[in-house]
Kinemage of the C-alpha trace (Angstrom):
@kinemage 1
@onewidth
@group {chain A} dominant
@subgroup {mainchain}
@vectorlist {calphas} color= white
{ca met a 1} P -11.754 -14.806 19.685
{ca pro a 2} L -13.505 -18.279 20.373
{ca ser a 3} L -13.121 -17.845 23.845
{ca tyr a 4} L -14.630 -14.611 23.642
{ca leu a 5} L -17.505 -16.262 21.823
{ca thr a 6} L -18.127 -19.454 24.156
{ca arg a 7} L -18.175 -16.650 27.304
{ca phe a 8} L -19.654 -13.494 25.592
{ca gln a 9} L -21.460 -11.715 27.905
{ca trp a 10} L -23.345 -8.317 27.192
{ca asp a 11} L -20.663 -4.944 28.071
{ca met a 12} L -23.264 -2.885 30.176
{ca ala a 13} L -21.147 -0.300 29.849
{ca lys a 14} L -20.885 0.089 26.370
{ca tyr a 15} L -23.765 -0.640 25.426
{ca pro a 16} L -27.072 -0.277 28.033
{ca ile a 17} L -29.478 -1.845 27.904
{ca lys a 18} L -31.824 0.571 29.405
{ca gln a 19} L -31.734 2.460 26.384
{ca ser a 20} L -33.771 1.058 23.271
{ca leu a 21} L -32.649 -1.029 20.429
{ca arg a 22} L -32.471 2.221 18.188
{ca asn a 23} L -29.946 4.088 20.291
{ca ile a 24} L -27.988 1.010 21.322
{ca ala a 25} L -27.405 0.313 17.684
{ca asp a 26} L -26.996 3.465 16.735
{ca ile a 27} L -24.176 3.434 19.242
{ca ile a 28} L -22.298 0.681 17.896
{ca ser a 29} L -22.617 2.077 14.305
{ca lys a 30} L -20.666 5.201 15.495
{ca gln a 31} L -17.978 3.395 17.470
{ca val a 32} L -16.872 1.635 14.275
{ca gly a 33} L -17.721 4.443 11.973
{ca gln a 34} L -15.260 6.272 13.911
{ca ile a 35} L -12.724 3.528 13.952
{ca asp a 36} L -13.478 3.025 9.783
{ca ser a 37} L -12.428 6.681 9.435
{ca asp a 38} L -9.146 6.516 11.721
{ca leu a 39} L -8.020 3.593 9.672
{ca lys a 40} L -8.557 5.421 6.139
{ca gln a 41} L -6.578 8.468 7.437
{ca lys a 42} L -3.770 6.026 9.429
{ca ser a 43} L -3.232 3.633 6.233
{ca ala a 44} L -3.258 6.394 3.546
{ca ala a 45} L -0.416 8.153 5.450
{ca tyr a 46} L 1.496 4.930 5.929
{ca asn a 47} L 0.874 3.754 2.415
{ca ala a 48} L 1.822 7.361 1.185
{ca leu a 49} L 4.960 7.115 2.931
{ca lys a 50} L 5.472 3.767 1.920
{ca gly a 51} L 4.317 4.609 -1.949
{ca asn a 52} L 6.912 7.611 -1.556
{ca leu a 53} L 9.858 5.273 -0.170
{ca gln a 54} L 9.821 2.900 -2.688
{ca asn a 55} L 9.400 5.394 -5.655
{ca leu a 56} L 13.175 6.336 -4.775
{ca glu a 57} L 14.062 2.917 -3.739
{ca lys a 58} L 13.112 1.934 -7.355
{ca lys a 59} L 15.221 5.143 -8.518
{ca gln a 60} L 18.272 3.911 -7.042
{ca thr a 61} L 18.249 0.686 -9.434
{ca gly a 62} L 16.336 -0.974 -12.031
{ca ser a 63} L 18.203 0.171 -15.758
{ca leu a 64} L 20.197 2.933 -16.392
{ca leu a 65} L 17.891 4.531 -18.077
{ca thr a 66} L 15.807 5.691 -15.355
{ca arg a 67} L 17.013 5.169 -11.708
{ca asn a 68} L 19.506 7.865 -10.334
{ca leu a 69} L 22.882 8.145 -10.990
{ca ala a 70} L 24.353 10.652 -8.189
{ca asp a 71} L 25.014 7.024 -6.485
{ca leu a 72} L 28.107 5.745 -9.589
{ca val a 73} L 29.331 9.201 -10.027
{ca lys a 74} L 32.296 11.555 -8.978
{ca arg a 75} L 33.197 14.615 -9.191
{ca glu a 76} L 36.218 13.574 -10.922
{ca his a 77} L 33.907 12.541 -13.621
{ca phe a 78} L 32.816 16.361 -14.454
{ca ile a 79} L 34.201 19.538 -15.678
{ca leu a 80} L 32.783 21.787 -12.886
{ca asp a 81} L 32.602 25.373 -13.285
{ca ser a 82} L 33.754 25.872 -16.582
{ca glu a 83} L 32.633 29.028 -18.753
{ca tyr a 84} L 32.765 27.156 -21.657
{ca leu a 85} L 32.885 23.342 -21.226
{ca thr a 86} L 30.097 20.929 -19.728
{ca thr a 87} L 30.006 17.320 -18.625
{ca leu a 88} L 27.039 15.303 -20.037
{ca leu a 89} L 26.044 11.179 -19.374
{ca val a 90} L 25.313 8.766 -22.232
{ca ile a 91} L 23.486 5.606 -22.015
{ca val a 92} L 25.068 3.752 -24.357
{ca pro a 93} L 23.383 0.055 -25.017
{ca lys a 94} L 26.027 -2.566 -24.551
{ca ser a 95} L 26.309 -4.219 -27.820
{ca met a 96} L 27.286 -0.652 -29.194
{ca phe a 97} L 29.858 -0.149 -27.174
{ca asn a 98} L 32.485 -0.238 -29.808
{ca asp a 99} L 30.908 2.139 -32.095
{ca trp a 100} L 30.321 4.604 -29.125
{ca thr a 101} L 34.166 4.577 -28.293
{ca ala a 102} L 35.327 5.251 -32.077
{ca asn a 103} L 32.507 7.780 -32.874
{ca tyr a 104} L 31.507 9.883 -30.232
{ca glu a 105} L 34.003 12.570 -30.920
{ca lys a 106} L 32.074 12.654 -34.232
{ca ile a 107} L 29.006 12.811 -33.325
{ca thr a 108} L 29.256 16.991 -33.458
{ca asp a 109} L 31.573 19.302 -33.604
{ca met a 110} L 33.710 21.161 -30.160
{ca ile a 111} L 33.696 17.499 -28.592
{ca val a 112} L 36.852 17.350 -26.445
{ca pro a 113} L 39.313 14.225 -27.536
{ca arg a 114} L 39.188 11.583 -25.350
{ca ser a 115} L 36.952 12.892 -22.361
{ca ser a 116} L 34.828 9.633 -21.994
{ca gln a 117} L 35.240 6.897 -19.940
{ca leu a 118} L 32.982 3.666 -18.867
{ca ile a 119} L 31.144 5.191 -15.724
{ca his a 120} L 28.788 1.913 -14.473
{ca gln a 121} L 27.188 -0.853 -16.720
{ca asp a 122} L 24.580 -2.962 -16.378
{ca asn a 123} L 23.628 -6.453 -17.716
{ca asp a 124} L 21.998 -3.782 -20.660
{ca tyr a 125} L 23.586 -0.545 -20.796
{ca gly a 126} L 26.688 1.486 -20.264
{ca leu a 127} L 26.888 4.445 -18.458
{ca phe a 128} L 29.655 7.309 -20.218
{ca asn a 129} L 30.159 10.559 -19.779
{ca val a 130} L 31.299 13.190 -22.191
{ca thr a 131} L 32.836 16.813 -22.172
{ca leu a 132} L 31.907 19.238 -24.780
{ca phe a 133} L 31.350 23.035 -25.398
{ca lys a 134} L 28.324 24.311 -23.891
{ca lys a 135} L 27.337 25.844 -27.264
{ca val a 136} L 27.062 22.722 -29.194
{ca val a 137} L 24.694 20.746 -26.287
{ca glu a 138} L 21.615 20.556 -27.991
{ca glu a 139} L 23.225 19.488 -31.285
{ca phe a 140} L 24.955 16.719 -29.663
{ca lys a 141} L 21.727 15.445 -28.159
{ca his a 142} L 20.011 15.405 -31.438
{ca his a 143} L 22.517 13.364 -32.880
{ca ala a 144} L 23.012 11.037 -30.201
{ca arg a 145} L 19.379 10.247 -30.050
{ca glu a 146} L 19.750 9.543 -33.624
{ca arg a 147} L 22.192 6.813 -32.964
{ca lys a 148} L 20.239 5.649 -30.308
{ca phe a 149} L 22.690 7.157 -27.621
{ca val a 150} L 20.140 8.374 -24.693
{ca val a 151} L 21.845 11.787 -23.077
{ca arg a 152} L 20.349 11.767 -19.228
{ca asp a 153} L 19.883 14.973 -17.739
{ca phe a 154} L 21.798 14.882 -14.793
{ca ser a 155} L 23.710 17.800 -13.302
{ca tyr a 156} L 26.041 17.556 -10.705
{ca asn a 157} L 25.042 19.268 -7.291
{ca glu a 158} L 26.699 17.392 -3.944
{ca ala a 159} L 24.225 19.684 -1.701
{ca asp a 160} L 21.174 18.025 -3.851
{ca met a 161} L 22.702 14.806 -3.878
{ca ala a 162} L 23.571 15.221 0.014
{ca ala a 163} L 19.654 15.863 0.213
{ca gly a 164} L 18.172 12.913 -1.938
{ca lys a 165} L 20.396 10.357 0.362
{ca asn a 166} L 19.389 12.100 3.693
{ca glu a 167} L 15.580 11.933 2.308
{ca ile a 168} L 15.566 8.152 1.442
{ca thr a 169} L 17.093 8.114 5.091
{ca lys a 170} L 14.344 9.756 6.430
{ca leu a 171} L 11.994 8.104 4.933
{ca val a 172} L 12.785 4.760 6.189
{ca thr a 173} L 13.064 6.299 9.709
{ca asp a 174} L 9.656 7.762 8.872
{ca lys a 175} L 8.183 3.785 7.933
{ca lys a 176} L 10.005 1.795 10.968
{ca lys a 177} L 8.150 4.903 13.196
{ca gln a 178} L 5.020 4.938 12.117
{ca phe a 179} L 4.543 0.881 11.449
{ca gly a 180} L 5.083 0.055 15.148
{ca pro a 181} L 1.793 2.217 16.373
{ca leu a 182} L 0.033 1.328 13.345
{ca val a 183} L 0.176 -2.328 13.714
{ca arg a 184} L -1.114 -2.004 17.688
{ca trp a 185} L -3.504 0.331 16.853
{ca leu a 186} L -4.662 -2.342 14.704
{ca lys a 187} L -4.667 -4.796 17.120
{ca val a 188} L -6.358 -2.660 19.416
{ca asn a 189} L -9.322 -1.705 16.853
{ca phe a 190} L -9.890 -5.267 15.256
{ca ser a 191} L -10.834 -6.209 18.785
{ca glu a 192} L -13.017 -3.135 19.258
{ca cys a 193} L -14.175 -4.126 15.975
{ca phe a 194} L -14.952 -8.018 16.499
{ca cys a 195} L -16.732 -7.628 20.100
{ca ala a 196} L -19.110 -4.309 18.453
{ca trp a 197} L -19.856 -6.601 16.109
{ca ile a 198} L -20.311 -10.167 18.440
{ca his a 199} L -23.078 -7.270 19.963
{ca val a 200} L -24.923 -7.208 16.530
{ca lys a 201} L -24.891 -10.350 16.524
{ca ala a 202} L -26.818 -10.354 19.610
{ca leu a 203} L -29.081 -7.726 18.838
{ca arg a 204} L -29.890 -9.554 15.677
{ca val a 205} L -30.399 -13.002 17.959
{ca phe a 206} L -33.039 -10.887 20.295
{ca val a 207} L -34.835 -9.014 17.815
{ca glu a 208} L -35.386 -12.164 15.179
{ca ser a 209} L -36.526 -14.080 18.369
{ca val a 210} L -39.091 -11.552 19.023
{ca leu a 211} L -40.305 -11.871 15.636
{ca arg a 212} L -40.208 -15.648 15.739
{ca tyr a 213} L -41.198 -16.893 18.403
{ca gly a 214} L -43.632 -13.624 20.078
{ca leu a 215} L -43.241 -12.505 23.962
{ca pro a 216} L -43.139 -12.641 26.063
{ca val a 217} L -39.062 -12.645 25.693
{ca asn a 218} L -38.010 -16.390 26.550
{ca phe a 219} L -35.822 -17.998 24.779
{ca gln a 220} L -31.966 -18.996 25.202
{ca ala a 221} L -29.325 -18.292 22.826
{ca val a 222} L -26.222 -20.781 22.506
{ca val a 223} L -23.447 -20.436 19.816
{ca met a 224} L -23.208 -23.817 17.904
{ca val a 225} L -19.365 -25.190 15.836
{ca pro a 226} L -20.312 -27.458 13.486
{ca ser a 227} L -18.282 -28.657 10.894
{ca arg a 228} L -18.745 -27.392 7.157
{ca lys a 229} L -19.920 -30.858 6.175
{ca asn a 230} L -22.910 -31.020 8.826
{ca thr a 231} L -24.008 -27.318 8.851
{ca lys a 232} L -26.888 -28.025 6.657
{ca lys a 233} L -27.403 -30.949 8.634
{ca leu a 234} L -27.630 -29.543 11.774
{ca arg a 235} L -30.063 -26.763 10.380
{ca glu a 236} L -32.122 -29.784 9.426
{ca val a 237} L -31.919 -30.949 12.894
{ca leu a 238} L -32.668 -27.978 14.877
{ca gln a 239} L -35.919 -27.035 12.675
{ca thr a 240} L -37.074 -30.710 13.050
{ca leu a 241} L -36.769 -29.936 16.794
{ca tyr a 242} L -38.212 -26.935 17.306
{ca ala a 243} L -40.356 -26.191 14.357
{ca his a 244} L -43.430 -26.429 16.845
{ca leu a 245} L -41.604 -22.641 18.833
{ca asp a 246} L -42.430 -20.934 14.690
{ca his a 247} L -45.570 -19.164 14.946
{ca ser a 248} L -44.369 -17.445 11.937
{ca ala a 249} L -44.133 -20.678 9.979
{ca his a 250} L -47.339 -22.074 11.297
{ca gln a 251} L -49.126 -19.342 9.996
{ca his a 252} L -47.412 -19.188 6.751
{ca thr a 253} L -48.656 -23.292 6.721
{ca ser a 254} L -51.604 -22.247 7.292
{ca ser a 255} L -52.261 -19.511 5.016
{ca ala a 256} L -50.639 -21.829 2.172
{ca gln a 257} L -53.735 -24.262 2.931
{ca asp a 258} L -56.154 -22.380 2.943
């Protein structure tokens, strides 16, 4: 960027100087506007993909109360294809493991004895299964909730579980595919926007110079890079050196004196 500024030359191909200032400004505005529109579309698509992936990844970790349980359970943890029996997954606070083990068979009738086992635990909770008759599922959920045991809605389906894993893999792949081209597009179009912005600055210098110093056009634009602490001092020095060229300032001073 510094070298572009110090060696700046007007881009005749993009912004022909034979056109009016209004037309040149419109060309720059349309160019930058199109880049801005494309950026919004590309960033929205990438952020949506990234957000979906983050949501799925969050479900793979975190508390047993909210995370996806598919990676924690196995087929042998469930009674499947039974006309009368079903298996539920229950989240039990760690401090209540003994209470669960001693009393889960008494929560309601028709619970299969010794059917519960600890499948997984984290810092706060444990994941237990329990097998019971389908006809008492709702009653079991109600009484379990009263005892501060949380029954998670979960249906063991290997096809759905495989599809969930494939979706994460696909999102990771799609994110990688989009990231590289997006970064390259940003680099190219940042350069385009920066060049357009400098041309706008050049237009402004031209217009303000004509307004300040009048016609015919006879001025030299210079790029100066002072340190921050010397910016104000530089402006004062330039004002002192070239105040006599500022006809508008003289007119303003004369009007004030009158």
